[in-house]
Structure formats: C-alpha cells, structure tokens
N, C-alpha and C positions, 0 to 999 in steps of 0.2 A: 633361259631354263624353262623346260616345258612344265605346264601346270598339271597338278595331279587331278583325278577325277573328283575328289572331294572339294578341291579348290574351285573347279569348274562349276559344279552343281551349286556350290554356295554362291559364287559370283553372279551366275546368270539366273538361277531360279530361287536362290534364297534358302535352299534346304541345308540343314545341318547333317543329314544322314540319308542313306538310301533306303527304299523299301526292300523287303525280303527278295533275294535273288538278283536284284539289279546290279549290285557291286560285282558278284560273281560272273554275270553275263558280260559286263563291261571289261573286267580283267581278262576274260577269255579272248575277247576281241583285240585288246591291246597286245596280247601275246600272239596275234596273228592267226588265231585258230578260227576256222569255219564254225559257226555256232547257230543253233536253233534255239530260240527263246519261245517257250510256250507259257504265256502269261494270260490269265483270264482277263475279260473286259474290266478296265479300270485299274489294271496292274502296273501301269506306268511303262508301256513298251517304248514310246518315243525317246525317253531319257536314256534307254539302253543303247541307242546308236548316236544320239546327239552328243552325249557326253564324251565317248571315246573319240568321236570324229573331231571335237574340239581340242582333244589332247594331242591329235596327230597332225602332221604336215599334209597339205593337200585338201582335196574336196571329197565329200561323201555323196555317193549317188543313191537316191532314195527312190525305189520303185513302188508305186502305189496305184491301184486301180480307181480310187475314189477322188475325183477332181475336187469336190467341195472340201474333203478332208485335206487334200494336198494344199489348197489355197489357204485354209485356216491355219495349218501348221507353218507355212511360209510367213504369213502375216504375224503369227505368234512369235517366231524367231526374230523377225524384224523389230517387234516391240521390245525384245530383250537385247537389242543392239547387235544381233548376229546377221550377217548378210546371207540370205537364202534366195534362190530363184526357182522358178517352176517352168516346165515345158509340157504343153499338152495341146489337143487338137482345137481348144476354144481360143487360142491366142493368135494375135496378129503375127505374120511372118517377120516383121521388123522387131516385134517384142521378143520372139524367140531368138533372133539374132543378137540382140542386145543382151539377153540373158546368157547366151553362150559366151559372149565377149567377157562378162564378169567372171565366168568360170575359167576361161582360158588365161586371163591375166592375174588369177589368184585372189580377186576381190571376194568372190562368193565362196561360202564354206560348205553349203548344201545345194544340190541340184535335185529337186523333185521332178519326177517324170512319170508319165503314164506308160504302161507296158507296151502299147502299140508303138511308142516312139523307138523302142528298141529294134523294131523290125525294119527301120529305114536304113538303107545303105549309107546315105548322106550322114545320118546321125552317128553311125558307128565310126565313119571316117573322122568326124569331128571329135569323137571320144578319144582318139589316139593322141590328140594334143593336150589332153588333161592330165594333171597329176592327181589320180584317184587314189585315196587312202583306204576307203571302205565301200562296200556295196551293201546297202540295207534293203531287204526285201520285206515290205509290209504286206499283210494278209497273204502270207506265204502258202496257205492251203490252196490258193488259187492255181498253183502249179501242178497240182495232182489230179488226174482225171477221176480219182476216187473221192476227191473232196466235194463239198457241197456247192462249190462255186468255181468250177474249173474254168480257166481262161487261157487259151492256147498261146497268146503272146508272152505269157510268163516263161514258156519253155525257151524263149530267146535269151533269157538272162545267162544261162550256161554258156552260150556263145560269146556273150560279152566278156565272160571270165577268160576266154582265150586271149584277149587283148590285155588283160591285167592278171597274169597267172599267179602273182604273188600277193594280190590284194584279197583279204579275208571277206567272206560273206556273213552277214548276220541276217538270218531269216526270223521273222517274228509272226506270230499268229495267237489268236485267243482261243481257238478251238480247233483240235485235230484229233481224230481217232488213231490208234497206234499204226494202222496200215498207212495213213496219210503222213504221219511223222516220219516213217521210213522212206516214203516216196519223195517227200520234200527234199531230204538229204541226198537221195539218189539223183534226182532231177537237177539239183544245184551243184552236183559233182563235189560233195564234201570229200576231203581227203580221208578224214577219220570222222565216224559218227560222234556228235557232240551236242547233247540235248540238255537244256536246263529247263526243267518244268515245275511250276508251282502247282501245288495241289488244287484240283478243281473244287474242293470242298469250300463252301461259304458258310462258315459256322454261325454267322449273324442273320442268315437268310432262312426263313421259313417257306418251304414250297407247299402250296396247297392246290389241290385239284378237286373240283366239284362238278358233279354231273347235274345240270340244272335245266328244266324245261322253261323257267322264267328267269332268264339271265339278268334282265334289267332290275328285277326285284332284289336279287342276290347282290348285284353290283352296288345298288344303293346301300344296302346293309354293310357292305365291305367298306365303301367310302365313308360312311358315317362312323364305322367302328375303328378304322385305322386313321389316326391323325397324321398330318404332314402332306407333303406333295406326292403326286403319283403320275404314272403314264398308263393309259389304256390303249392297247393295240387292237386294231380291227383290220379286217382284210381289204375293205374297199373305201374309197373317198366318201361316198355318199353317207356311210355309217359314222364317219368322224363327226359330221355336222349333227346328225340325228342324236347320237349319243351325248354329245356335249350339250345340246339343247335340253335333253332329258335331265341331265344333271343339274344344269342351271335352273331349270323349273322346280327342281326339288331342293333348291337352296345350296348347291355346291358350285363354287366358282370354277368354271371349266372353259376351255377353249379347244379349237380343233386345228389340225395341221395335216397337210398332205402336199405332195409335190406339184399339184395342179394350181396351187394358190400363187399369186404374183409375189415376187421376191420381197417387196416391202412388207406385205402382210405376213409372210412367213417369218421374216426377221423379227417383227413386232410380237407375233405369237410366242416365238421362242424366248425373246427377252422378257415378256410378261411372266412367262412360266419360270424362267431362271431367277427372276427377281422376287418371286412369290406373290405377284399380283394375281396370277391365275394358279389355283391350287392343283388342278387336274388338267392334263392335256391329253386329248383323244386323238390318236394318230395312226396312220399306216406305218409300215416299217421304214418309210423314208425319214422318220424322226429318230434321232438318237446317235447317229454316227458322229463322233467327234465331240459330242456333248459330255462334259464332265461335271455333273452336278452331285456332290457328295451326299446330300441329305434326302435323296429320293427314298420314300418310305414304302411305296407300293407300285408294283407293275402288275397289271391285269391283262391277260390275253382272253378276248371274247371269242376268238376263233382258234382252231388248232393250227399252230405253225406247221411249216412243211417239213422241218427237220429238227432234231434235237440240238444240232449245232446252232441254228438260227434262234431257237428258244433260249438256249443257255446265254448267248450273247445279249439278247434283249432283256431277259430276266436279270442279267448281270449288271444292268444300269441302275439297280436299286441297292441301297445300303452301302455305298462305297466308303462311307465314314466309319464303318464298322458297328454302327447301331442296329438294333433289331429292326428287320424289314420283312416284307412279304411279297412273294411272287406267286401270283393266283392265276389258275387256268380254269375257265368255265367252258363246259362243253356239253353236248348231248348227242344222241345217236344220229341226228340229222347232220351234224358237223362232220361225223366220220364218213357218212355217205357222200356228202358234198366234197370233202377232201379227196377221196378217191376218184370221184368224177372229174374234179378240177385237174388232178394230176394226169388223168388219162387225156384230157384236152390239151395239156401242155406238151404232149408228144404227137404232133400231127404227123401224118404219114409222109415219107420222103417225097412223093409226087406233089403234095400240097406245098412242101417247103421249097421245092424248085419253082412252083408257080409264084410264090411270094418273092422269091429272088428275081425272077423275070419281071415281075410288076415293079420291083424296087428300081431296077435299071431303067425302065421306061419312065417312071415317076421322076427320077433325077435327071432324065435325058442324057444318060451315059452310054456311049457307044461301046460295043464289046472291044476290049483291049485298053480301055481307059479307066480313070477314076482311082487309080492306086494312091493311097495316102491322102486323098482329098476328104475334107471334112464338110458335111452338109448340115444345115438346120433341118430337122425332120419333124413335120407335123404328123404325128401318128394317127390322129382321128381323120384328118383330111385324106391321108393315104388310104386308110381302111374304107372310108366312104366311097372314094373315087373308083376302087376296084371291087366294091360290093363284097368285101371279105369280112368275116366276123373279127372284131378287134382282138378277142382272145387267141384266135387262130394266128393272126398276124404277129401278135406279140411273141407267142411261143415259137413260131417259125424263125422269127428274127433272133431269138435267144439261141436257138440250136445252130443257126448260121454263125452266130458270134462264138459259140463253144467250139465250132469246127474251124474257126480262124478266118472266115471269109470276110466278116464285118466286125466292127466294134460299135456298140450302141451305148453311148453315155447318157445317163439319166439327166433330165434338166437340173440345173443348178443356178444359184444366183451369181452370174458372171457380171459384176458391176461395169458400168461405162468407164471407159479409160481414154485418155488422149496423151499425145506427145507433140510438142511444138517442133517442127522440122525445119523451119526456115531461119535465116539469119535474123538477127534482132533489127537491123536496118530494114529488111523486107517486111518485118512484122509491123514496124512503126509505120511504114508507108501505107500498108494495107489498112491499118486502123484509121489513118487520116482519110482514106478514100471510102470507108465503110463505117458510118456512124453506129449502126446497130451492132455490127460485129465488134467495134471498138468497146461498146458498153459491156458486152459479154466477156471479152478478153480482159477487160480491167477487173471484173469480178473474179475470173479464173486466176489471174496473176496474183490477186491479193489473197485468195482463199486457198490456193494449192501451191506447195513448194515442189521443186523437182520437175516441172512440166517441160523443161528444156533438156533434161538428161535422161528421164525415165518415163515409160508409160505410167501415168498417175490416175488413180481412181477419182472419179468425180461423180456428183450427183446433179443431174439436170434440174431436179426439183429445188435444190439448195440454190443453184445458180439463178433459177427463175425468181425465187423469193428475194434474193439479194439485188437482183437487177430490175425487178418489176416487169419482166417479160415472161409471157406464158411458157410453160415447159415445152409444149410441142414446137413452139417458135425456137426455143434454144437448140432443140435437135436439128432443125432446119438450118439455122445459122452455123452450126458446127459442121454439118454435112457440106455446106457451101465452102467453108474454110478448108475442109479437106480437098474438095475439088480444085481449089485455088492453090494447093500445094503449100498451105500455111501449117497444117498440122495433120497428124493421123488420128482418127477418131473411131472408136469402137463402141457403138451403142450397147446398152445392156441386152443381154440374151437370157431368155428363160425358156429355151427350147432344147429338147435332146439333140445331141450331136451324133450323126451317123458317119462312120469312116469306113471306106472300103480299104481293107488291109492288102488286097491283091487287085490287079486289073479286073474289070468286069469280064466274066466268061459266059459262055452259052449255058443257060440253065440246065440243059441236058448233061453238061459235063460236071455238074455238082456232084462231088464224090461223098456219098453217105453210106459208109460201110454198113451193111445190114447186120452183121455180127456185132460191130462196135455200137451201133445204134440200139440194138436190142439189149445188149449188155448194160449200157448207160440207163436205159429205161428201167431195166430190172433193178439196178442200184437205187434209182430215184424212188421206186416203189418200196424198196427194203427200208430206206430212210423214213419214209412216211409210216411205215408199220411200226417203226421203233417209237415215234412220237405217239402213235395210237396205243401202243402197249403201255407207254408211260402213263398216259391219261387214264386208261382203263384198269390199271393195276390197283388192287386194294390190299395187297399183302406185303409189298416190299417198300422200304424207306425211299422216299422220292430222291433224296440226296445220294443215297447209294446207287440207285438206278442210273442217275445222271452221270456220276463220276465213274461208274463201271463202264459206261458207254465209251468214255474217253480213256479207258485202260487202267483206271485205279480200282483194283479188285479187292483191296484189303481195308476199305474204309468202314467206319462204324455207323450204326444208326444215328440219325441226326437228333432225334428225340423231339423235334419240333414241327415236323411236316404233318399233314393231315393223317397219314397212315400210322406214324409213330404215336400220335396223340390218341388215335382210336384204339391202338393196341394197349396204351396206358389205361384208357378208360375201362377196357376189358379186364386189365390186371386189377385195377382198383375194384371193380365189381366182383371179381373173383374173391378178393380179400374180404370184401363185405359179406359175401355169400357165406364164406366159412364162419364168419362171426355171428351171423344170423342163425345159421344152422346149430351152432353151439348153444345159442339162447333157447332154440326150440327143444334141443335134447335136454337142456338143464330143466326146463318146465316139465317135460314128460318123465323126468327121472323121479319126481315126487308123486306120479301117478297119471292115470288117464286124463286127457283134456278134450273138451268139445272143440270141434274145428272153429266154430264161431268165436269162442272165447280166445283161442290161440291167435286169431286174426286181430281181435281187439288188443291183444297184448303187444302187437307189433305196429303201433300208430304211425311210425315213419315210413311204412311200406304200404303199397296198394294191395288190396286183397288178392288180385291175380298173381302178384309177385310172391306173396306168402304161399299161395296154392301151388305155384310152380316150384318153390323150394320143397314143400311137403311132398309133392310128386316125385321129386328127385330122391328124397330120403326113402320113400315107399319103394321105388324101383330098385334102390340099392339094398333093400331088405333090412334097413335099420329101424323103420317105423311101420306100424301096421295101422290100417284104417278099418274100423268096424262101424258101419252106419255113419254116424257123425262124430265117432269117438276115436281119437288117436292114442296109441300107447306104443311103448318100446317093445321091440321083439326080444 
C-alpha cells in the first residue's frame, strides 16, 4: 500500500503538517498535472517534489544549476535514509557511471543533475532505461530569456519530455515576474497552465531604505539597534573583510565570507554563524544559497543589487521564523552612478566576446572541432593575466557566452576529496604488504570510512594525516601513487571554477551574436537595474507594495512598517498634533488679544519656530491677524 503525503513527511522529516500551499502543490503533482510552484525564499520548495516522488513508483529527475545546492540536498536526503545521487561536471566518470547504475536498478529515488547534462546525447539514451515518475525543475526562471538568470541548457528540458510524455513536470522558483511565469510554462510545454503562487508579502519583514553618505556610521547604529544575527551583503570580496574588521573593532562579533576563501575556512565561517558564535556575517552574494537559518533578524545591503529579483531573494533570508525582522538597503548617489557604469561594462561588444572565446580555446589548448562536454578547471585570474585582459571584461564576456549556450561556467564550490577502492581485496592486501607507508594510510581509511569498496566516499586528507601521523601533503602523494597502481580511484578536493564547452570549439568568427537579440537583452538588463533604482529612490510608495507589485501582486495593502509607511505615519501624527495646538491658540485668543512672546511661552512643549510656523498658517488662512506684536482673532 502506497504511503500518503502526510505519512511521508512525518516519517522522513518529522513534520505533522505542511506549510501553506505545499499540500496543494503536492496533490496537483500526484494527479499528474504539470505544475508551477511560485514560493518565496524559505517557503519549502524541496518538500514539494520530494514528498510526491516518495509517494510514487520510479525515480524523480531534479534539474538544478547550483552544484553546491545539489550536493547539499543529496547529502541531506541520505541523512534521512533516502537514496539520492547527483550527476555534474565535477564528478569522476566512474562515479557518474555508478550513480546511473543505482538509478537503473531502482535503488535511487532521486537523480539530481545539472542542466548541461541534458545536452549530451549519451545521457538522453541512458535516460530511456529509467522509470521516471516526476521531473522537478528548480530555479525554473532560468528557462526564460526574460528572467534575470537565463540559462540556455534549461531549454533542453522540454526535449527530455518527449522521452517521458506522460510524466508531470513540477517547476519551482522563488521569484518570477508575470511575463516569466507565462514563459516558464510555455518553454516547459505545460498542457494546461497551472500555477500555485504564495503571496510575496512578508508581513513580519520591515523594508528600510536609507540614503547615506556615511554608510559605516549608519551600519553601526543599525547593528547596535537590531538584536540577533544578521547578514551584510557587499559587492566585492575586499569589502567583506574590511566591513567585518570594522564591526569587530566596534565590539560586534563578525566574520566574512566569499567564494575565494578555501573550502575549510568557508565551512568554518558558515558554521560559526549558524551556531551563533559569529553574530554578523559580511558576504558577497556567494553566501546564502541553501542556508536555512530561521532566526536571522537583519539583512543589510551596502550596495545596490542588480535586480529586484536578486534583492527579494537575499532579503528573504531574514525572519523565516515569522518574527519581526529587518531588510535594510543603504545607498547614495555614487552607488547609482557605479551601478549603471558596472552594468555597461557587463555588456562588452561582440568583437571583444569573440576575442575572449578565441583566447579561451588557446588557453585550454583545444583544437577547433574538439572539447564538447569536456570539463576544465579554470583559473580565472591566471587566464586574464596571461591574455592581458581586464578581469571584469573577461568575466562578463564568459557570462554572455554562457547565456548563448557555448559554455557553462560553474562557480567554485567545496567539492570534497573522494576515493573508491577498485581492486580485489587480495590485491589490496598484497599491495599493503609491499608498501608500508600505503599500508598505514589504508588502515586509517578502512577504519574511518565505510563504503569505500562500493561507492565514492568523501574523505579528509587532514583527518587521515592526524590519525596516521603522516603530513597531509604526503597523504595526497600516497593516494595518487595508489591510483596510478590501480588500487583506487582518487579525486582530490577541488576549489576552482569548472568550465564546460557545451559545443565543439568553433572559429571565433563563427560565434553568432544576434545584434537584435544582444541589444534587446542589454535593454532588459538596464530596465531591471532601473527598477531597483526606482525602489531605492522612492519616498512616496510603501516598499512592500512596490516589491510585490513588481512580481504581479497589484492589490496589496501598505505594510505600515517600512520606512516610507512610518514616515507617513509621523506626518499623520504631526497633522493631528497641529490641529490640537491650533485649537489651543484659538482658545487663548478667544479671550482677547495676546502678545506673540506670551503665546510662545504658553506652548512650552514646542520650539519657538514651530509656534511661529503654526501662527503663520493661521494668519495666511485669514483666521488670525497680527498687528505689531499683538495677535487677535479676525
């Protein structure tokens, strides 16, 4: 007998009930309907495909562009006793082969894969041997050219549907404007439009925007005024360290985080913040994906984000437990000028893009006609220096090449070392007898890690070194020698971006960059930036209403807690107080003429200029007259 969604979520996650909309989305999927789930950050999107998949026979394909998030979810499912595997460019070919074997024989319930994997003919042929029950598309906005993070490999998902015409698709995203919502369903070939959308309104969240020349002074006041942990987002890596040191020097426990730190440092910084040892983490936007800390009280942006989509996602990491929290943006005129300039730089001209592509082929020593589906470690700084190109130009040219489908550039992530013993136990024993140092290392590995004979297993060279008394670099050398001897397969830790050629290398002159399409997309990017500038500079419209209106909610009410709403309230309070004071003035004058100085003294709670301003108003309205220093009613 099949388990119900409630039984599944209770058994594996310990929840007694679902969050709003989750159960409706799950039931829609179980009824075989193509479904688009629009759930803001922290809304529990993964449960929406994991639960129905566990209710059905077969395997769930999960397409996601974020390798770090993919790995985290696979490990999390394993901790819950659910067999899940992943396939992406950073894996050993044998590891991918073993993962597919688990899928083909029914052991695996989830197959997480990167979108570029769908472009390989070999993979599609392998797919035909699987009993697929559901296709889940995470970060579904990536399929739309109108989205803020368009990725061409996502367009191949619709082709996979031809292999499984009766399998429903569940698309998930946290942010999508109405045009993108329609485009997602069109590109994924939904039979019938079917959208479940949770309101973008965050009632416990106060949005605050402040124009500041001295941001650090304001930041300090905010951090001292708002208790609890927080995230401060900045645009570059250098600033993460500088801002963190500033906070520490002013008595606030803070750390910094960016993708350039080594994996162990990044992991420690993240854990210190998650555990509350560090109150504030100062980070680039590399921080936050997949992190579910419910009690974040403060998110501050010290730079203008590029889009409202990005801002909403990052601000959405605050207050997930429903308690009062703050999303603050600090900016000045210089930021607006910089943002427009940086966006202009992010669209290098087509000829420059072709030059970068040509240099890329030379750097990787790829002949024309080769390289398709091959993954390379890519040293961005070394490449830029070698060809004397500005890093910002190189980065943005590569991003355009990626958006046009020529390459895929995965950011660096913590890909732990792994190994698999591939020889027979008798051969392993013989090797140990002949190699004393390898024997010492192998004994530690076999005692410390289970499953090394059946699966690629995560290991730590530092931990092996500590337990064996051999230096960590020597551990790596020993493992590489064992790999060369055919004893095991070893994948050392990688902390470098991976670059994949999605097509064979072509002549740079043949790079097709449609002038119309290029111009159209550049125009869209500038329009998105102008939306965030309009949000920041507005002083008349509720912040929450502006945000949710951008995402298609036109009938929301004022939040009453953002900076704009509070300022309006202050003015309303001042207006009521004004009427009260004016009535007191008129009451005094009703008994006869009064000297201005005496009237001011009769209002000790107000400053002299405030009383004079009120009197000026009454005079202009023709209610009171002034003769010399004497006031009287008309």
